[in-house]
N, C-alpha and C positions, 0 to 999 in steps of 0.2 A: 311572341314566342307563344305562350301559353293561351294567346287570343287565337290564334291562329289553329292551334290542336283543336279545343272548344270547338268553334266555327266547323272545322275537318270535323268533327266525331259526330255535330247535330245534323251536319247533312247528309251524313253516310244514314243516321238515325230516321232519318225523313224520306230518302231515295228509292224506291223503290222498282227501279229498274235492275232487270237482271234476275228479280225474283223467279219467273216464270223459268227459268234456265237452273235453279236451285232447286222449284218443288221439281221441276220434271228428272232431274238428276237423281231425287230421293225415293220418286214412282216408278222411274224406267226399268230400273233392274228385278223390281220384286214383277215389273209384267209380263218382262220379256222369260223371265222363267217361267211362270204361267203359261204362256203362249207354246213356250217350249215344250211343255210338260203335254200341254192340251195337245198340241199335234202327235206327240209322241203314242197318247194315247187312241188319238183316233185313227193312227196308222196300225198300232197293233191288232185296233178291232176291225179294221182292212185288214188286216193280214190272215187274222180270224176267217176272216167273212170267206175271203178267198179260198182258203184252206179247207174249210167246212166243205165247200164247191165241188172241190178236184176231188176232194175224198171220195161224197156221195155220188162222184160220176165214176170215179174209178171202183169205187165199190159196185154200184150196178152192173159194172161189165162181168163180176165178180159172181154175181146172183144168177144172169143169164145165160153164163158158160160158156162166153166170148174170152176170160181172160183168168186163169189161173193160178200164175205165181203171184211172190209176192215181191219180186224183181218188177214185173211189169205192172202192179198196182204200183209201186214205190216209184217209175218212170214216172208214169202218167203224171202223179202226183207231184213229180219235184219237177218236171215241164211244164206244167200252169203256175208252180210257185213261184220259178226261177223268171214268168216273164218282168216281175214286178221286181224282186228279187231275184238278180243274178249269180249271189256267191252265197244263197243260201244252202244249207244242208238241210236232207228233209228224211227224216225215216219212217217206215209206215209197219207197226205190229199189229196183225189181225191174229185174233184167238175166236176157235169156234166153240159154239155150245149146242145143244139138242135140242134148247129150247129157250126161250124167251127169260121164263122165271129163273132160270139155273144162272144168267151172265150174273158172273164177280163173286157167287156164293159157291160154297164149300159145298162137297157132294153129301147129301143126308145121310144122318145117321138112321138106321132099320132098329138096333137092339143095343142100349145106348148101355152101359155097364159102370160102375162108380170108379172117379168120379161122374158124374151127369152135365150133360149139354156142353161136352168136348168129346171131340174121339180119344180115344185110348184105346192099349190092345184087348182084345179081347170085345171090341164092338162089330159089330155088323153096318154095312155101309150100301149103300146103291152103288156100282162104280159106273155113273155117267158117260165116264171121257175112256171106258176101258183100257186104262193101264194097268187092273190090279191093283193100286195103292190108291188111301184115303188122300185126299189133295184139299188145302184149302180153298182152291178156286177149279170149279170142276172143266175149268176150258182144257181146251187142245191148242198149242200153237198152228199158224196155217188158217189157211182159207174153208176147212171143214169140206161134209160133202154134204150130199143132198140133203134139202130140211131141214141142215143147219143154220143155225142163228150168228153169225160172225159179227164181231166185236173189232171194229179198227180207232187204233188209237193212231194218229199222225200229230210227229213234232216237227216245228220248223228251229232252225235255230240260225240268225243271222248277226253281222256287226250291226249294232247301234248306228239312227241314221243321225240322231244330234247327239252332244254330252251329255245328253242329263244321267245318266247312270255313272259315268266317269265323274261329272264334278259331284255327287254322292258317294264315290270313293266304290264301286260297285264293280261288278264285271261288264266288259265296253260287248259284250253279247247278248241279243233278247232271245227266248226262247218263247216258242207261243204251240199250242195243242190243240187239236181237235179232234173230235168222235163219231163215230155214226158207226149205228147197227145194219145190218139186211140181212133178209132170210133168203136163202139158196132154194134155185127153184125144186121143186119133187121129182128131179128127174131118176129116185132110186127110193128104195124104201130103208129107214133108214132100221139101225140095229136095235132090241130093248137092251135096258143097262140088264147089269144080273147083280143079283147080290152077292157080295163078297163078304165073309169074317177072316177076322187075322187073329 
C-alpha cells in the first residue's frame, strides 16, 4: 500500500499535464479586470469627446443668435448624447461674463480696506455683473447678451456599462463633465461696469 502511495506521489510530482490550466486560472482574473478597466476608461473618454463636440455645436448656435434658451441648448446636447447612451441624464449650465479674464474670478475690488486682500464692508468693487452686490464669481447664469463670454458646463450621468464600480463598492452610475467657452456676437453694445461702494 505504501509503495503504491509513493509511486502515485512521484508520478504527481513529475506530471506537468494541466499546468497551463492552473497558470491560466491565476492570470485570467487580473487580466479580465484590467481589460474591463481599460474598456471603461476608453468608453468614458469617448463619451467625453462626444459631449464636448455636442456642447461646442450647441454653444455655437447661441453665439450666432439662432438659439437663446438653456432648454434648447440642453435639448441639442441631450439628443446627440442619447444616440450613444439612451438612458443618460444631461444637464447644461451656462454662465455669462463680460470678458475672458473675468471667467470664474471674483469682481475686482477697487478700494480695499483692512483686512486687505478680501472683500469686506466698506470696500468698493467693480460691479461686473450689474447686480449691485459683490460676488466671488462675476458671472451671471444664462447665455448673456451681446459680446458676452459664455462658459458652458455640461454633465452626463449614466449607468455604468461594465460592473467595475459596483465591484469596488462605488455607485453604479458614472458622470462625465465637459466645458466650453464661446463669445457672443457683438450685435449690440455692452454696458460698462459701475463702481459700487458698500
